[in-house]
C-alpha positions as CSV (number, residue, x, y, z in Angstrom):
1,X,133.4,-72.4,72.5
2,X,132.6,-74.5,69.5
3,X,129.8,-77.0,69.9
4,X,130.8,-80.5,70.7
5,X,128.7,-83.6,70.3
6,X,127.6,-85.3,73.4
7,X,129.9,-88.3,72.8
8,X,132.9,-86.1,72.1
9,X,135.4,-86.3,75.0
10,X,139.1,-86.2,75.6
11,X,139.2,-88.7,78.6
12,X,136.9,-91.4,79.9
13,X,137.3,-92.1,83.6
14,X,135.6,-95.0,85.4
15,X,134.6,-94.0,89.0
16,X,133.0,-96.4,91.4
17,X,130.6,-95.7,94.3
18,X,131.1,-98.0,97.3
19,X,129.8,-98.2,100.8
20,X,127.1,-99.9,102.9
21,X,123.5,-100.3,101.6
22,X,121.3,-97.3,102.3
23,X,124.0,-94.6,102.6
24,X,122.7,-92.8,99.5
25,X,125.0,-93.9,96.8
26,X,122.3,-94.1,94.1
27,X,120.9,-90.7,95.0
28,X,124.4,-89.2,94.9
29,X,124.7,-90.7,91.4
30,X,121.3,-89.4,90.2
31,X,121.9,-86.0,91.7
32,X,125.2,-85.6,89.9
33,X,124.3,-87.1,86.5
34,X,120.6,-86.1,86.3
35,X,120.1,-83.6,89.1
36,X,117.4,-85.9,90.5
37,X,116.7,-87.1,94.1
38,X,114.2,-89.7,95.1
39,X,113.0,-90.2,98.7
40,X,111.5,-93.5,97.7
41,X,114.7,-94.9,96.1
42,X,114.9,-98.7,96.4
43,X,118.0,-100.8,96.9
44,X,120.1,-101.1,93.9
45,X,120.1,-104.7,92.5
46,X,123.4,-105.7,90.9
47,X,125.2,-102.9,89.1
48,X,124.2,-99.8,87.1
49,X,126.1,-96.8,85.8
50,X,125.5,-93.3,84.5
51,X,127.7,-90.8,82.7
52,X,128.3,-87.1,82.8
53,X,130.9,-85.0,81.1
54,X,132.6,-82.0,82.8
55,X,135.4,-79.6,81.7
56,X,138.8,-79.8,83.4
57,X,141.2,-77.2,82.1
58,X,140.4,-77.1,78.4
59,X,139.6,-80.8,78.2
60,X,136.3,-82.7,78.2
61,X,136.3,-85.4,80.9
62,X,133.6,-88.0,80.7
63,X,132.8,-89.8,83.9
64,X,131.4,-93.3,83.8
65,X,130.1,-93.7,87.4
66,X,129.3,-97.2,88.6
67,X,126.8,-97.8,91.4
68,X,126.3,-101.2,93.2
69,X,124.3,-102.7,95.9
70,X,126.0,-102.4,99.3
71,X,124.6,-105.8,100.4
72,X,126.9,-108.7,101.1
73,X,125.1,-111.0,98.7
74,X,126.3,-109.1,95.7
75,X,130.0,-109.6,96.5
76,X,130.6,-111.9,93.6
77,X,130.6,-108.9,91.2
78,X,133.6,-107.4,93.0
79,X,136.4,-107.8,90.6
80,X,134.5,-106.9,87.4
81,X,133.0,-103.9,89.2
82,X,136.4,-102.5,90.2
83,X,138.2,-103.3,86.9
84,X,139.6,-100.2,85.3
85,X,138.4,-97.8,88.0
86,X,140.6,-94.8,88.4
87,X,138.5,-93.0,91.0
88,X,136.2,-94.0,93.9
89,X,133.8,-92.4,96.3
90,X,133.6,-94.3,99.6
91,X,130.2,-93.3,101.1
92,X,128.9,-93.5,104.6
93,X,125.8,-92.1,106.3
94,X,126.7,-89.4,108.9
95,X,123.6,-90.6,111.0
96,X,124.7,-94.2,111.2
97,X,128.0,-94.8,112.8
98,X,128.3,-98.4,111.7
99,X,128.4,-97.3,108.1
100,X,131.5,-95.2,109.0
101,X,133.1,-98.1,110.8
102,X,132.7,-100.2,107.7
103,X,134.5,-97.7,105.5
104,X,137.8,-99.3,106.5
105,X,136.7,-102.6,105.0
106,X,135.4,-101.0,101.8
107,X,138.8,-99.2,101.4
108,X,140.7,-102.4,101.9
109,X,138.6,-104.1,99.2
110,X,139.0,-101.2,96.9
111,X,142.8,-101.2,97.3
112,X,142.9,-105.0,96.8
113,X,141.3,-104.6,93.4
114,X,142.6,-101.4,92.0
115,X,145.9,-99.6,91.2
116,X,147.6,-97.7,94.0
117,X,147.2,-94.4,92.1
118,X,143.4,-94.6,92.4
119,X,141.9,-91.3,93.6
120,X,139.7,-91.8,96.6
121,X,137.1,-89.5,98.2
122,X,135.6,-90.3,101.6
123,X,132.0,-89.0,101.5
124,X,129.8,-88.4,104.5
125,X,126.3,-88.3,103.1
126,X,123.0,-87.1,104.6
127,X,124.7,-84.1,106.2
128,X,121.3,-82.4,106.1
129,X,120.1,-84.6,109.0
130,X,122.0,-82.4,111.5
131,X,120.0,-83.4,114.5
132,X,120.7,-87.1,113.9
133,X,124.4,-86.8,113.3
134,X,126.4,-89.8,114.8
135,X,129.7,-89.2,113.1
136,X,131.7,-86.1,113.7
137,X,133.3,-84.1,110.9
138,X,136.6,-84.1,112.9
139,X,136.7,-87.9,113.2
140,X,136.1,-88.3,109.5
141,X,138.7,-85.7,108.6
142,X,141.2,-87.5,110.8
143,X,140.4,-90.8,109.2
144,X,140.7,-89.4,105.7
145,X,144.1,-87.9,106.5
146,X,145.3,-91.2,108.0
147,X,144.1,-93.1,104.9
148,X,145.4,-90.4,102.5
149,X,142.0,-89.8,100.9
150,X,140.1,-86.7,100.1
151,X,137.0,-86.0,102.3
152,X,133.7,-84.2,101.8
153,X,130.3,-84.1,103.5
154,X,127.4,-84.1,101.2
155,X,123.6,-84.1,101.0
156,X,122.1,-85.6,97.9
157,X,118.7,-84.3,99.3
158,X,119.9,-80.7,99.5
159,X,122.4,-81.0,96.6
160,X,125.1,-80.0,99.0
161,X,128.7,-80.7,97.8
162,X,127.5,-83.5,95.4
163,X,128.9,-81.6,92.4
164,X,132.1,-80.7,94.3
165,X,132.7,-84.3,95.4
166,X,132.5,-85.7,91.9
167,X,134.3,-82.9,90.1
168,X,137.1,-82.9,92.6
169,X,137.7,-86.6,92.1
170,X,137.6,-86.2,88.3
171,X,140.0,-83.2,88.4
172,X,142.4,-85.1,90.6
173,X,142.3,-88.1,88.3
174,X,143.0,-85.8,85.3
175,X,146.0,-84.3,87.1
176,X,147.4,-87.7,87.9
177,X,147.0,-88.7,84.3
178,X,148.5,-85.6,82.8
179,X,151.4,-85.7,85.2
180,X,152.0,-89.3,84.3
181,X,152.0,-88.4,80.6
182,X,154.5,-85.6,81.3
183,X,156.7,-87.8,83.5
184,X,157.3,-90.1,80.5
185,X,157.9,-87.1,78.2
186,X,154.6,-87.5,76.3
187,X,152.4,-84.6,75.4
188,X,149.0,-85.3,77.1
189,X,147.2,-83.4,74.3
190,X,148.6,-85.9,71.8
191,X,146.5,-88.8,73.3
192,X,143.9,-90.1,70.9
193,X,140.6,-88.3,71.5
194,X,138.3,-90.4,73.6
195,X,140.9,-92.8,74.8
196,X,140.2,-94.5,78.1
197,X,142.9,-93.8,80.6
198,X,143.6,-96.2,83.3
199,X,145.9,-94.9,86.0
200,X,148.4,-97.7,86.4
201,X,147.2,-99.6,83.3
202,X,144.7,-102.1,84.8
203,X,142.2,-103.6,82.4
204,X,140.7,-101.3,79.9
205,X,137.0,-100.2,80.4
206,X,136.6,-98.6,76.9
207,X,134.9,-101.8,75.8
208,X,132.2,-101.0,78.2
209,X,131.4,-97.7,76.5
210,X,128.7,-98.8,74.2
211,X,127.3,-102.0,75.7
212,X,125.3,-102.3,78.9
213,X,127.1,-103.0,82.1
214,X,126.4,-106.7,82.0
215,X,126.5,-107.3,78.2
216,X,129.5,-109.6,78.3
């Protein structure tokens, strides 16, 4: 395959990480984008994002993954954080049942602020802590089926399913987007290179591409 510059991509998808504080959102992000994990990771303050490109079919899909503090006091960033998101990973900690109970509230907030076509993956993180498990896989699967979301258990520490969780979300977004393009009779390959696609046409995130997350 011909060499492509790092900033050369066919699609840019904004994906948000949500869930209670301490469930491992930042380590999932760093494991996927930089293959790093920190046992000493501190609480995220405000918002940060990282990017990584993957191949889906013969296209280059660039993910812009946003991570935020799970604490209540940062709720004011909500609408800007969700704006333009076409995918979400809703994360809980399999060793803390309360974080699973709160998934319902996170899902409601997500759906209040995004388009109904958003691709959602329920993620049970810290699956390496088998002896401390407080949430059964069966309960989580049943919940995901009820809420019509994808589901995966991950371990950012052991690098288990982290790649799979993100790439599955990105592939599903890509399929939604290409199907939408086909539905209206367009050829998806005719889209301008590097165009930001928003499933359902909420606000564009392409303006975020070069500036920092809080530059406006």
